[in-house]
MARNUDREN-555577 format. One record per residue (C-alpha): x negated, y, z negated; chain; residue number from 1; residue in one letter. Coordinates in Angstrom, 1 decimal. Layout:
! residues N
@c1 X c2 Y c3 Z kette A nr NUM rest A
...
//
This chain:
! residues 390
@c1 -1.8 c2 7.5 c3 35.5 kette A nr 1 rest M
@c1 1.8 c2 7.9 c3 34.3 kette A nr 2 rest K
@c1 0.8 c2 6.6 c3 30.8 kette A nr 3 rest K
@c1 -2.0 c2 9.2 c3 30.6 kette A nr 4 rest I
@c1 0.5 c2 12.1 c3 31.7 kette A nr 5 rest V
@c1 3.0 c2 10.9 c3 29.1 kette A nr 6 rest F
@c1 0.5 c2 10.9 c3 26.2 kette A nr 7 rest C
@c1 -0.6 c2 14.4 c3 27.2 kette A nr 8 rest F
@c1 2.9 c2 15.6 c3 27.2 kette A nr 9 rest L
@c1 3.5 c2 14.0 c3 23.9 kette A nr 10 rest F
@c1 0.7 c2 15.8 c3 22.3 kette A nr 11 rest F
@c1 2.0 c2 19.1 c3 23.7 kette A nr 12 rest L
@c1 5.4 c2 18.7 c3 22.4 kette A nr 13 rest V
@c1 4.5 c2 17.0 c3 19.1 kette A nr 14 rest S
@c1 2.0 c2 19.0 c3 17.2 kette A nr 15 rest P
@c1 2.7 c2 17.2 c3 14.0 kette A nr 16 rest L
@c1 1.8 c2 13.6 c3 13.1 kette A nr 17 rest F
@c1 2.1 c2 12.1 c3 9.8 kette A nr 18 rest A
@c1 -0.2 c2 9.9 c3 7.6 kette A nr 19 rest S
@c1 0.2 c2 8.5 c3 4.1 kette A nr 20 rest D
@c1 -1.7 c2 7.1 c3 1.1 kette A nr 21 rest F
@c1 -0.6 c2 5.6 c3 -2.2 kette A nr 22 rest T
@c1 -1.2 c2 6.8 c3 -5.8 kette A nr 23 rest V
@c1 -0.5 c2 5.0 c3 -9.1 kette A nr 24 rest A
@c1 -0.6 c2 6.4 c3 -12.7 kette A nr 25 rest S
@c1 -1.3 c2 4.0 c3 -15.6 kette A nr 26 rest Y
@c1 -1.6 c2 4.8 c3 -19.3 kette A nr 27 rest N
@c1 -3.8 c2 1.9 c3 -20.2 kette A nr 28 rest C
@c1 -3.1 c2 2.0 c3 -24.0 kette A nr 29 rest G
@c1 -6.3 c2 3.0 c3 -25.5 kette A nr 30 rest G
@c1 -5.2 c2 3.7 c3 -29.1 kette A nr 31 rest L
@c1 -7.6 c2 2.4 c3 -31.7 kette A nr 32 rest S
@c1 -7.5 c2 -1.2 c3 -32.9 kette A nr 33 rest D
@c1 -5.4 c2 -2.1 c3 -29.9 kette A nr 34 rest H
@c1 -2.2 c2 -0.7 c3 -31.5 kette A nr 35 rest Y
@c1 -0.5 c2 0.1 c3 -28.2 kette A nr 36 rest D
@c1 -0.9 c2 -3.4 c3 -27.0 kette A nr 37 rest Y
@c1 0.1 c2 -5.0 c3 -30.3 kette A nr 38 rest I
@c1 3.2 c2 -2.7 c3 -30.5 kette A nr 39 rest R
@c1 4.2 c2 -3.7 c3 -26.9 kette A nr 40 rest A
@c1 4.2 c2 -7.3 c3 -27.9 kette A nr 41 rest V
@c1 6.5 c2 -6.4 c3 -30.8 kette A nr 42 rest C
@c1 8.8 c2 -4.4 c3 -28.5 kette A nr 43 rest M
@c1 8.9 c2 -7.5 c3 -26.2 kette A nr 44 rest H
@c1 11.0 c2 -9.1 c3 -28.8 kette A nr 45 rest K
@c1 12.8 c2 -6.2 c3 -30.3 kette A nr 46 rest L
@c1 14.0 c2 -4.5 c3 -27.1 kette A nr 47 rest V
@c1 15.4 c2 -7.8 c3 -25.8 kette A nr 48 rest Q
@c1 17.3 c2 -8.1 c3 -29.1 kette A nr 49 rest E
@c1 18.8 c2 -4.5 c3 -28.7 kette A nr 50 rest R
@c1 19.6 c2 -5.1 c3 -25.0 kette A nr 51 rest C
@c1 21.5 c2 -8.3 c3 -26.1 kette A nr 52 rest N
@c1 23.3 c2 -6.4 c3 -28.9 kette A nr 53 rest A
@c1 24.0 c2 -3.0 c3 -27.2 kette A nr 54 rest E
@c1 23.9 c2 -3.6 c3 -23.5 kette A nr 55 rest P
@c1 25.6 c2 -0.2 c3 -22.7 kette A nr 56 rest D
@c1 23.1 c2 2.0 c3 -24.6 kette A nr 57 rest V
@c1 20.2 c2 1.5 c3 -22.2 kette A nr 58 rest M
@c1 22.5 c2 1.8 c3 -19.1 kette A nr 59 rest Q
@c1 24.0 c2 5.1 c3 -20.5 kette A nr 60 rest Q
@c1 20.5 c2 6.6 c3 -21.0 kette A nr 61 rest L
@c1 19.4 c2 5.6 c3 -17.6 kette A nr 62 rest E
@c1 22.4 c2 7.2 c3 -15.9 kette A nr 63 rest R
@c1 21.8 c2 10.5 c3 -17.9 kette A nr 64 rest V
@c1 18.1 c2 10.6 c3 -16.9 kette A nr 65 rest Q
@c1 18.8 c2 9.9 c3 -13.2 kette A nr 66 rest N
@c1 21.3 c2 12.8 c3 -13.1 kette A nr 67 rest V
@c1 18.9 c2 15.1 c3 -14.9 kette A nr 68 rest A
@c1 16.1 c2 14.3 c3 -12.4 kette A nr 69 rest L
@c1 18.5 c2 15.1 c3 -9.5 kette A nr 70 rest K
@c1 19.3 c2 18.5 c3 -11.0 kette A nr 71 rest I
@c1 15.6 c2 19.3 c3 -11.4 kette A nr 72 rest L
@c1 14.1 c2 18.1 c3 -8.2 kette A nr 73 rest F
@c1 16.7 c2 17.9 c3 -5.4 kette A nr 74 rest S
@c1 16.1 c2 20.3 c3 -2.5 kette A nr 75 rest K
@c1 19.7 c2 19.9 c3 -1.4 kette A nr 76 rest D
@c1 21.8 c2 22.6 c3 -3.1 kette A nr 77 rest Q
@c1 25.1 c2 20.7 c3 -2.6 kette A nr 78 rest A
@c1 23.5 c2 17.6 c3 -4.3 kette A nr 79 rest E
@c1 22.3 c2 19.8 c3 -7.2 kette A nr 80 rest V
@c1 25.7 c2 21.3 c3 -7.7 kette A nr 81 rest E
@c1 27.4 c2 17.8 c3 -7.5 kette A nr 82 rest A
@c1 24.9 c2 16.5 c3 -10.1 kette A nr 83 rest A
@c1 25.6 c2 19.5 c3 -12.4 kette A nr 84 rest Q
@c1 29.3 c2 19.0 c3 -12.1 kette A nr 85 rest E
@c1 28.8 c2 15.2 c3 -12.9 kette A nr 86 rest L
@c1 26.8 c2 16.3 c3 -16.0 kette A nr 87 rest W
@c1 29.6 c2 18.6 c3 -17.2 kette A nr 88 rest Q
@c1 32.6 c2 16.3 c3 -16.4 kette A nr 89 rest V
@c1 30.9 c2 13.2 c3 -17.6 kette A nr 90 rest G
@c1 29.9 c2 14.8 c3 -21.0 kette A nr 91 rest G
@c1 26.3 c2 13.8 c3 -20.5 kette A nr 92 rest Y
@c1 24.9 c2 16.4 c3 -22.9 kette A nr 93 rest A
@c1 27.0 c2 14.9 c3 -25.8 kette A nr 94 rest L
@c1 26.2 c2 11.4 c3 -24.5 kette A nr 95 rest L
@c1 22.4 c2 12.2 c3 -24.5 kette A nr 96 rest L
@c1 22.6 c2 13.6 c3 -28.1 kette A nr 97 rest E
@c1 24.4 c2 10.5 c3 -29.4 kette A nr 98 rest K
@c1 22.2 c2 8.0 c3 -27.7 kette A nr 99 rest V
@c1 18.8 c2 9.6 c3 -28.5 kette A nr 100 rest T
@c1 19.7 c2 10.8 c3 -32.1 kette A nr 101 rest A
@c1 16.7 c2 10.8 c3 -34.4 kette A nr 102 rest H
@c1 16.8 c2 7.8 c3 -36.8 kette A nr 103 rest P
@c1 16.9 c2 10.2 c3 -39.8 kette A nr 104 rest D
@c1 20.0 c2 11.8 c3 -38.5 kette A nr 105 rest D
@c1 23.3 c2 10.8 c3 -40.3 kette A nr 106 rest A
@c1 25.1 c2 7.9 c3 -38.5 kette A nr 107 rest E
@c1 22.3 c2 7.7 c3 -35.8 kette A nr 108 rest S
@c1 22.7 c2 4.5 c3 -33.8 kette A nr 109 rest I
@c1 18.9 c2 4.3 c3 -33.6 kette A nr 110 rest N
@c1 18.3 c2 4.0 c3 -37.5 kette A nr 111 rest A
@c1 18.7 c2 0.3 c3 -37.6 kette A nr 112 rest I
@c1 16.4 c2 -0.3 c3 -34.7 kette A nr 113 rest W
@c1 13.6 c2 2.0 c3 -36.3 kette A nr 114 rest R
@c1 14.0 c2 0.0 c3 -39.4 kette A nr 115 rest K
@c1 13.7 c2 -3.3 c3 -37.5 kette A nr 116 rest K
@c1 10.6 c2 -2.0 c3 -35.8 kette A nr 117 rest S
@c1 8.9 c2 -1.0 c3 -39.1 kette A nr 118 rest Q
@c1 9.7 c2 -4.6 c3 -40.3 kette A nr 119 rest E
@c1 7.7 c2 -6.1 c3 -37.4 kette A nr 120 rest I
@c1 4.6 c2 -3.9 c3 -37.2 kette A nr 121 rest V
@c1 2.9 c2 -1.0 c3 -39.2 kette A nr 122 rest T
@c1 3.4 c2 2.5 c3 -37.9 kette A nr 123 rest N
@c1 0.9 c2 3.9 c3 -35.2 kette A nr 124 rest Y
@c1 -1.2 c2 5.9 c3 -37.7 kette A nr 125 rest D
@c1 -1.7 c2 3.0 c3 -40.3 kette A nr 126 rest V
@c1 -4.8 c2 0.9 c3 -40.2 kette A nr 127 rest R
@c1 -5.5 c2 -1.8 c3 -40.2 kette A nr 128 rest P
@c1 -2.6 c2 -2.8 c3 -37.9 kette A nr 129 rest V
@c1 -0.4 c2 -5.5 c3 -39.6 kette A nr 130 rest L
@c1 2.1 c2 -7.6 c3 -37.7 kette A nr 131 rest I
@c1 4.8 c2 -8.9 c3 -40.2 kette A nr 132 rest H
@c1 6.8 c2 -11.1 c3 -37.8 kette A nr 133 rest D
@c1 5.6 c2 -14.7 c3 -37.5 kette A nr 134 rest E
@c1 7.1 c2 -15.2 c3 -34.0 kette A nr 135 rest E
@c1 5.1 c2 -12.1 c3 -32.7 kette A nr 136 rest V
@c1 2.0 c2 -13.3 c3 -34.2 kette A nr 137 rest R
@c1 2.4 c2 -16.7 c3 -32.6 kette A nr 138 rest R
@c1 3.2 c2 -15.0 c3 -29.2 kette A nr 139 rest I
@c1 0.0 c2 -13.0 c3 -29.5 kette A nr 140 rest L
@c1 -2.2 c2 -15.8 c3 -30.6 kette A nr 141 rest A
@c1 -0.9 c2 -18.2 c3 -27.9 kette A nr 142 rest D
@c1 -1.6 c2 -15.7 c3 -25.2 kette A nr 143 rest H
@c1 -5.1 c2 -14.8 c3 -26.5 kette A nr 144 rest M
@c1 -5.9 c2 -18.5 c3 -26.7 kette A nr 145 rest S
@c1 -4.7 c2 -19.2 c3 -23.2 kette A nr 146 rest D
@c1 -6.4 c2 -16.3 c3 -21.6 kette A nr 147 rest L
@c1 -9.8 c2 -16.8 c3 -23.4 kette A nr 148 rest T
@c1 -9.6 c2 -20.6 c3 -23.0 kette A nr 149 rest R
@c1 -10.0 c2 -20.8 c3 -26.8 kette A nr 150 rest G
@c1 -13.6 c2 -19.3 c3 -26.4 kette A nr 151 rest E
@c1 -13.4 c2 -17.7 c3 -29.8 kette A nr 152 rest L
@c1 -11.5 c2 -20.5 c3 -31.6 kette A nr 153 rest E
@c1 -13.1 c2 -21.9 c3 -34.7 kette A nr 154 rest G
@c1 -15.3 c2 -18.8 c3 -35.1 kette A nr 155 rest S
@c1 -15.3 c2 -15.9 c3 -37.6 kette A nr 156 rest E
@c1 -14.3 c2 -13.4 c3 -34.8 kette A nr 157 rest H
@c1 -11.8 c2 -10.8 c3 -35.9 kette A nr 158 rest S
@c1 -8.4 c2 -10.0 c3 -34.3 kette A nr 159 rest L
@c1 -10.0 c2 -7.0 c3 -32.7 kette A nr 160 rest N
@c1 -12.7 c2 -9.1 c3 -31.1 kette A nr 161 rest E
@c1 -10.1 c2 -11.5 c3 -29.7 kette A nr 162 rest W
@c1 -8.2 c2 -8.5 c3 -28.3 kette A nr 163 rest L
@c1 -11.3 c2 -6.9 c3 -26.8 kette A nr 164 rest D
@c1 -11.9 c2 -10.0 c3 -24.7 kette A nr 165 rest L
@c1 -8.3 c2 -10.5 c3 -23.9 kette A nr 166 rest T
@c1 -7.5 c2 -7.0 c3 -22.8 kette A nr 167 rest R
@c1 -10.7 c2 -6.6 c3 -20.8 kette A nr 168 rest S
@c1 -10.0 c2 -9.8 c3 -18.8 kette A nr 169 rest T
@c1 -6.4 c2 -8.7 c3 -18.2 kette A nr 170 rest M
@c1 -7.5 c2 -5.2 c3 -17.1 kette A nr 171 rest A
@c1 -9.9 c2 -6.5 c3 -14.7 kette A nr 172 rest E
@c1 -7.3 c2 -8.8 c3 -13.2 kette A nr 173 rest R
@c1 -4.7 c2 -6.1 c3 -13.0 kette A nr 174 rest I
@c1 -7.0 c2 -3.6 c3 -11.2 kette A nr 175 rest F
@c1 -8.1 c2 -6.4 c3 -8.8 kette A nr 176 rest T
@c1 -4.7 c2 -8.0 c3 -8.0 kette A nr 177 rest H
@c1 -1.8 c2 -5.7 c3 -8.9 kette A nr 178 rest Q
@c1 -2.9 c2 -2.1 c3 -8.7 kette A nr 179 rest L
@c1 -4.0 c2 -2.0 c3 -5.1 kette A nr 180 rest K
@c1 -3.5 c2 1.6 c3 -4.5 kette A nr 181 rest Y
@c1 -5.6 c2 4.2 c3 -2.8 kette A nr 182 rest D
@c1 -5.9 c2 6.3 c3 -5.9 kette A nr 183 rest I
@c1 -5.4 c2 5.3 c3 -9.5 kette A nr 184 rest L
@c1 -4.9 c2 8.0 c3 -12.2 kette A nr 185 rest C
@c1 -5.7 c2 6.5 c3 -15.7 kette A nr 186 rest L
@c1 -4.8 c2 7.8 c3 -19.2 kette A nr 187 rest Q
@c1 -5.9 c2 6.4 c3 -22.6 kette A nr 188 rest E
@c1 -8.7 c2 4.6 c3 -20.6 kette A nr 189 rest A
@c1 -11.0 c2 4.6 c3 -23.6 kette A nr 190 rest D
@c1 -11.9 c2 0.9 c3 -23.5 kette A nr 191 rest Y
@c1 -12.2 c2 0.8 c3 -19.7 kette A nr 192 rest L
@c1 -15.5 c2 0.7 c3 -17.8 kette A nr 193 rest D
@c1 -16.4 c2 0.8 c3 -14.1 kette A nr 194 rest K
@c1 -17.2 c2 -2.8 c3 -14.0 kette A nr 195 rest A
@c1 -13.5 c2 -3.7 c3 -14.5 kette A nr 196 rest M
@c1 -12.7 c2 -2.3 c3 -11.1 kette A nr 197 rest F
@c1 -13.2 c2 -4.0 c3 -7.6 kette A nr 198 rest P
@c1 -16.5 c2 -3.0 c3 -5.9 kette A nr 199 rest E
@c1 -14.7 c2 -0.8 c3 -3.2 kette A nr 200 rest H
@c1 -13.5 c2 1.6 c3 -6.0 kette A nr 201 rest Y
@c1 -15.3 c2 4.5 c3 -7.3 kette A nr 202 rest A
@c1 -14.3 c2 5.7 c3 -10.8 kette A nr 203 rest V
@c1 -14.8 c2 8.9 c3 -12.8 kette A nr 204 rest E
@c1 -13.9 c2 9.3 c3 -16.5 kette A nr 205 rest F
@c1 -13.4 c2 12.4 c3 -18.7 kette A nr 206 rest S
@c1 -15.5 c2 13.2 c3 -21.6 kette A nr 207 rest D
@c1 -12.8 c2 14.0 c3 -24.1 kette A nr 208 rest S
@c1 -12.2 c2 13.7 c3 -27.8 kette A nr 209 rest A
@c1 -8.4 c2 13.6 c3 -27.3 kette A nr 210 rest H
@c1 -8.1 c2 10.5 c3 -25.0 kette A nr 211 rest S
@c1 -10.1 c2 9.5 c3 -22.0 kette A nr 212 rest V
@c1 -8.5 c2 10.2 c3 -18.6 kette A nr 213 rest N
@c1 -9.9 c2 8.9 c3 -15.4 kette A nr 214 rest G
@c1 -9.4 c2 8.7 c3 -11.6 kette A nr 215 rest V
@c1 -10.4 c2 5.7 c3 -9.4 kette A nr 216 rest A
@c1 -10.2 c2 5.7 c3 -5.6 kette A nr 217 rest W
@c1 -10.7 c2 3.3 c3 -2.8 kette A nr 218 rest N
@c1 -14.0 c2 4.3 c3 -1.1 kette A nr 219 rest R
@c1 -12.8 c2 3.0 c3 2.2 kette A nr 220 rest D
@c1 -10.2 c2 5.7 c3 2.3 kette A nr 221 rest R
@c1 -11.6 c2 8.6 c3 0.2 kette A nr 222 rest F
@c1 -14.9 c2 10.2 c3 -0.6 kette A nr 223 rest S
@c1 -15.7 c2 12.4 c3 -3.6 kette A nr 224 rest L
@c1 -16.1 c2 16.1 c3 -2.9 kette A nr 225 rest L
@c1 -16.6 c2 17.2 c3 -6.6 kette A nr 226 rest R
@c1 -15.5 c2 16.4 c3 -10.1 kette A nr 227 rest V
@c1 -13.8 c2 19.4 c3 -11.7 kette A nr 228 rest L
@c1 -13.8 c2 17.9 c3 -15.1 kette A nr 229 rest G
@c1 -11.7 c2 18.0 c3 -18.3 kette A nr 230 rest D
@c1 -8.7 c2 20.4 c3 -19.0 kette A nr 231 rest I
@c1 -8.0 c2 21.0 c3 -22.8 kette A nr 232 rest D
@c1 -8.7 c2 17.3 c3 -23.5 kette A nr 233 rest G
@c1 -5.4 c2 16.4 c3 -21.7 kette A nr 234 rest Q
@c1 -6.2 c2 16.6 c3 -18.1 kette A nr 235 rest G
@c1 -9.0 c2 15.5 c3 -15.7 kette A nr 236 rest F
@c1 -9.4 c2 16.6 c3 -12.1 kette A nr 237 rest V
@c1 -11.4 c2 15.5 c3 -9.1 kette A nr 238 rest V
@c1 -11.3 c2 16.7 c3 -5.5 kette A nr 239 rest Q
@c1 -11.4 c2 14.0 c3 -2.8 kette A nr 240 rest L
@c1 -11.7 c2 14.0 c3 1.0 kette A nr 241 rest R
@c1 -9.4 c2 11.8 c3 3.0 kette A nr 242 rest D
@c1 -11.7 c2 9.9 c3 5.4 kette A nr 243 rest C
@c1 -8.8 c2 9.2 c3 7.8 kette A nr 244 rest V
@c1 -7.4 c2 12.7 c3 8.2 kette A nr 245 rest T
@c1 -10.2 c2 14.9 c3 6.7 kette A nr 246 rest N
@c1 -7.6 c2 16.4 c3 4.3 kette A nr 247 rest K
@c1 -8.8 c2 17.6 c3 0.9 kette A nr 248 rest S
@c1 -6.9 c2 16.3 c3 -2.2 kette A nr 249 rest V
@c1 -6.9 c2 17.6 c3 -5.6 kette A nr 250 rest L
@c1 -6.1 c2 14.8 c3 -8.2 kette A nr 251 rest V
@c1 -5.2 c2 15.5 c3 -11.7 kette A nr 252 rest A
@c1 -4.7 c2 12.7 c3 -14.3 kette A nr 253 rest S
@c1 -3.1 c2 14.0 c3 -17.4 kette A nr 254 rest A
@c1 -2.1 c2 12.7 c3 -20.8 kette A nr 255 rest H
@c1 0.0 c2 15.3 c3 -22.5 kette A nr 256 rest L
@c1 0.5 c2 15.7 c3 -26.3 kette A nr 257 rest T
@c1 3.7 c2 13.9 c3 -27.5 kette A nr 258 rest G
@c1 6.9 c2 15.4 c3 -28.8 kette A nr 259 rest C
@c1 10.5 c2 14.6 c3 -28.9 kette A nr 260 rest N
@c1 10.8 c2 13.0 c3 -25.5 kette A nr 261 rest P
@c1 14.3 c2 14.1 c3 -24.8 kette A nr 262 rest F
@c1 14.6 c2 17.7 c3 -25.8 kette A nr 263 rest T
@c1 12.7 c2 20.6 c3 -27.3 kette A nr 264 rest S
@c1 12.8 c2 20.8 c3 -31.1 kette A nr 265 rest V
@c1 12.1 c2 24.0 c3 -33.0 kette A nr 266 rest I
@c1 10.6 c2 23.6 c3 -36.5 kette A nr 267 rest D
@c1 12.9 c2 25.3 c3 -39.0 kette A nr 268 rest S
@c1 9.8 c2 26.4 c3 -41.0 kette A nr 269 rest T
@c1 7.3 c2 27.6 c3 -38.5 kette A nr 270 rest T
@c1 9.6 c2 28.4 c3 -35.6 kette A nr 271 rest G
@c1 7.2 c2 26.6 c3 -33.3 kette A nr 272 rest K
@c1 8.5 c2 24.3 c3 -30.5 kette A nr 273 rest V
@c1 7.2 c2 20.7 c3 -30.9 kette A nr 274 rest D
@c1 6.2 c2 20.5 c3 -27.3 kette A nr 275 rest S
@c1 4.2 c2 23.6 c3 -27.2 kette A nr 276 rest E
@c1 0.7 c2 22.1 c3 -26.9 kette A nr 277 rest R
@c1 1.6 c2 19.6 c3 -24.2 kette A nr 278 rest G
@c1 3.6 c2 22.2 c3 -22.3 kette A nr 279 rest D
@c1 0.7 c2 24.6 c3 -22.4 kette A nr 280 rest R
@c1 -1.7 c2 21.8 c3 -21.2 kette A nr 281 rest A
@c1 0.5 c2 21.0 c3 -18.2 kette A nr 282 rest L
@c1 0.7 c2 24.7 c3 -17.4 kette A nr 283 rest Q
@c1 -3.1 c2 24.9 c3 -17.5 kette A nr 284 rest E
@c1 -3.5 c2 22.0 c3 -15.2 kette A nr 285 rest V
@c1 -1.0 c2 23.5 c3 -12.7 kette A nr 286 rest I
@c1 -2.8 c2 26.9 c3 -12.9 kette A nr 287 rest E
@c1 -6.2 c2 25.3 c3 -12.5 kette A nr 288 rest R
@c1 -5.1 c2 23.5 c3 -9.3 kette A nr 289 rest L
@c1 -3.4 c2 26.7 c3 -8.0 kette A nr 290 rest D
@c1 -6.8 c2 28.5 c3 -8.2 kette A nr 291 rest Q
@c1 -8.4 c2 25.9 c3 -6.0 kette A nr 292 rest L
@c1 -8.0 c2 25.3 c3 -2.2 kette A nr 293 rest D
@c1 -6.8 c2 21.9 c3 -1.2 kette A nr 294 rest A
@c1 -4.4 c2 20.5 c3 1.5 kette A nr 295 rest D
@c1 -2.7 c2 18.3 c3 -1.1 kette A nr 296 rest L
@c1 -2.4 c2 18.6 c3 -4.9 kette A nr 297 rest K
@c1 -1.3 c2 15.6 c3 -7.0 kette A nr 298 rest V
@c1 -0.6 c2 15.5 c3 -10.7 kette A nr 299 rest V
@c1 -0.1 c2 12.0 c3 -12.2 kette A nr 300 rest A
@c1 0.5 c2 11.7 c3 -15.8 kette A nr 301 rest M
@c1 1.9 c2 10.3 c3 -19.1 kette A nr 302 rest D
@c1 3.9 c2 13.4 c3 -19.8 kette A nr 303 rest S
@c1 5.3 c2 11.8 c3 -23.0 kette A nr 304 rest N
@c1 8.8 c2 13.3 c3 -22.0 kette A nr 305 rest V
@c1 11.7 c2 12.1 c3 -20.0 kette A nr 306 rest T
@c1 13.8 c2 13.8 c3 -17.3 kette A nr 307 rest A
@c1 16.0 c2 15.7 c3 -19.8 kette A nr 308 rest T
@c1 13.0 c2 17.5 c3 -21.3 kette A nr 309 rest H
@c1 12.2 c2 21.1 c3 -20.2 kette A nr 310 rest P
@c1 8.5 c2 20.2 c3 -19.7 kette A nr 311 rest R
@c1 9.2 c2 18.7 c3 -16.2 kette A nr 312 rest L
@c1 10.6 c2 22.0 c3 -15.0 kette A nr 313 rest S
@c1 7.1 c2 23.4 c3 -15.1 kette A nr 314 rest L
@c1 6.3 c2 21.2 c3 -12.1 kette A nr 315 rest L
@c1 9.6 c2 22.0 c3 -10.4 kette A nr 316 rest R
@c1 8.9 c2 25.8 c3 -10.8 kette A nr 317 rest D
@c1 5.4 c2 25.4 c3 -9.4 kette A nr 318 rest A
@c1 6.9 c2 23.8 c3 -6.2 kette A nr 319 rest D
@c1 5.8 c2 20.2 c3 -6.9 kette A nr 320 rest Y
@c1 7.9 c2 17.4 c3 -5.6 kette A nr 321 rest L
@c1 8.9 c2 14.3 c3 -7.5 kette A nr 322 rest L
@c1 10.9 c2 11.4 c3 -6.3 kette A nr 323 rest D
@c1 14.2 c2 11.4 c3 -8.0 kette A nr 324 rest Y
@c1 15.8 c2 8.4 c3 -6.2 kette A nr 325 rest K
@c1 13.7 c2 5.3 c3 -6.0 kette A nr 326 rest S
@c1 12.4 c2 2.7 c3 -8.6 kette A nr 327 rest Y
@c1 13.0 c2 5.0 c3 -11.7 kette A nr 328 rest L
@c1 12.7 c2 2.2 c3 -14.2 kette A nr 329 rest G
@c1 11.5 c2 2.8 c3 -17.8 kette A nr 330 rest A
@c1 7.8 c2 3.0 c3 -18.3 kette A nr 331 rest T
@c1 7.6 c2 3.1 c3 -22.0 kette A nr 332 rest C
@c1 9.7 c2 2.4 c3 -25.3 kette A nr 333 rest T
@c1 10.2 c2 5.4 c3 -27.4 kette A nr 334 rest S
@c1 8.7 c2 4.5 c3 -30.8 kette A nr 335 rest P
@c1 11.3 c2 6.3 c3 -32.9 kette A nr 336 rest W
@c1 14.6 c2 5.7 c3 -31.1 kette A nr 337 rest Q
@c1 13.4 c2 2.2 c3 -29.7 kette A nr 338 rest V
@c1 14.8 c2 3.1 c3 -26.4 kette A nr 339 rest L
@c1 13.3 c2 2.3 c3 -23.0 kette A nr 340 rest N
@c1 12.6 c2 5.5 c3 -21.1 kette A nr 341 rest T
@c1 10.6 c2 6.9 c3 -18.2 kette A nr 342 rest R
@c1 7.9 c2 9.2 c3 -19.2 kette A nr 343 rest I
@c1 5.2 c2 8.6 c3 -16.6 kette A nr 344 rest D
@c1 5.4 c2 10.6 c3 -13.4 kette A nr 345 rest W
@c1 3.7 c2 11.5 c3 -10.1 kette A nr 346 rest I
@c1 4.2 c2 14.8 c3 -8.5 kette A nr 347 rest A
@c1 2.7 c2 16.4 c3 -5.3 kette A nr 348 rest V
@c1 2.7 c2 19.6 c3 -3.3 kette A nr 349 rest K
@c1 0.9 c2 20.5 c3 -0.1 kette A nr 350 rest S
@c1 -0.5 c2 23.8 c3 1.2 kette A nr 351 rest S
@c1 1.8 c2 23.8 c3 4.2 kette A nr 352 rest D
@c1 4.9 c2 22.3 c3 2.5 kette A nr 353 rest G
@c1 4.7 c2 19.2 c3 4.8 kette A nr 354 rest G
@c1 4.6 c2 16.3 c3 2.3 kette A nr 355 rest V
@c1 7.1 c2 13.8 c3 1.1 kette A nr 356 rest E
@c1 6.9 c2 11.4 c3 -1.9 kette A nr 357 rest I
@c1 8.6 c2 8.1 c3 -2.5 kette A nr 358 rest A
@c1 8.2 c2 5.9 c3 -5.5 kette A nr 359 rest N
@c1 7.1 c2 2.4 c3 -4.9 kette A nr 360 rest I
@c1 7.6 c2 -0.6 c3 -7.2 kette A nr 361 rest P
@c1 4.7 c2 -1.8 c3 -9.2 kette A nr 362 rest V
@c1 5.0 c2 -5.6 c3 -9.2 kette A nr 363 rest L
@c1 3.5 c2 -8.1 c3 -11.7 kette A nr 364 rest G
@c1 2.8 c2 -5.5 c3 -14.5 kette A nr 365 rest V
@c1 5.9 c2 -5.4 c3 -16.7 kette A nr 366 rest H
@c1 7.0 c2 -3.2 c3 -19.5 kette A nr 367 rest L
@c1 6.3 c2 -4.8 c3 -22.9 kette A nr 368 rest N
@c1 5.0 c2 -8.0 c3 -21.4 kette A nr 369 rest S
@c1 2.0 c2 -9.4 c3 -23.4 kette A nr 370 rest P
@c1 1.1 c2 -11.7 c3 -20.5 kette A nr 371 rest Q
@c1 0.9 c2 -9.2 c3 -17.7 kette A nr 372 rest T
@c1 0.3 c2 -5.8 c3 -19.1 kette A nr 373 rest N
@c1 -2.6 c2 -4.4 c3 -21.4 kette A nr 374 rest V
@c1 -0.6 c2 -1.4 c3 -22.5 kette A nr 375 rest S
@c1 2.7 c2 -0.3 c3 -23.9 kette A nr 376 rest D
@c1 3.3 c2 1.6 c3 -20.6 kette A nr 377 rest H
@c1 4.3 c2 0.2 c3 -17.3 kette A nr 378 rest K
@c1 2.3 c2 1.8 c3 -14.4 kette A nr 379 rest P
@c1 4.1 c2 3.8 c3 -11.7 kette A nr 380 rest V
@c1 3.2 c2 4.3 c3 -8.1 kette A nr 381 rest A
@c1 4.2 c2 6.5 c3 -5.1 kette A nr 382 rest A
@c1 3.5 c2 6.8 c3 -1.4 kette A nr 383 rest R
@c1 2.6 c2 10.4 c3 -0.2 kette A nr 384 rest L
@c1 3.5 c2 11.0 c3 3.4 kette A nr 385 rest R
@c1 2.1 c2 14.2 c3 4.9 kette A nr 386 rest F
@c1 1.8 c2 16.1 c3 8.1 kette A nr 387 rest S
@c1 -1.4 c2 16.3 c3 10.2 kette A nr 388 rest I
@c1 -1.8 c2 19.3 c3 12.5 kette A nr 389 rest N
@c1 -3.5 c2 19.0 c3 15.8 kette A nr 390 rest F
//
């Protein structure tokens, strides 16, 4: 009897309980002729060489980005002011300019690494893709042979056919064994199909000429309310129902147009900002979600920008939360500067403000790892904890 009374009192004095679910975001590297994957194999060698030669550069860039994130997304005003002071006292603006200088700039520390990159593999817009480095070719050939058990050896199959089989097998294993999250937001998912996902996942893909975005979800936790579809070829939205809490969740998977990932650049001839199209697409995603009713709204994306770029302020200004503390490792290697950066993000807001977000590590899928990753992006994941009203 005492236990029943205690539980009744607990409900009276504790109107809020909490639940949670997990979300991952993964650019799957769908550029034609497997360029993203091939480039990642090349970066596996080159970035290691740079880390050995210039160990301070990557660390400096990481510190700058972490402080920038704190300034953008901390809700603690004292913490924001301390971060702003650190930015000024530490000369982070000048440090950022030096570390991220365009390779064409005079005395850029990145010029030699861009040159080395071009000596290893052709540029992203050149077809066919050519690998000039013998060691990289051997790494790739050995892995394809191992994974396919030599199934295509001795045949007339092309490199693309080898890579089709290799990446399809890897993707299926990654979705089965590594990305065990309640919701998966996918970008550049052009070569994926529903058969690559475990049976308890439902998957929807966009119909887009820009690149295919998708959302997959665990059917044991969520059910589909509606597919809201494509946004400007750069976003894809579905609405789900949480079967545990009955909350409605809007989920946007976005792949925004690239630009200088560190800062806005104005074209001296046209006067246009290089990030204009991607900024506009993110704003459209935000506005589209704002027009719809839901308990939770999630934006998971390859933003193509780092924490120092103004694009992320669009999320901040729309009251989205983004974890600026935990597991903030790099998710991609900038192709121009050959710098490891974080450009993939997960953000959330709730209708009542009762939500928290914390990044969680994605284990077993490593950046620029040809044996564990089908892409040149590392996936990111987060746990969303939210209130339940009784």
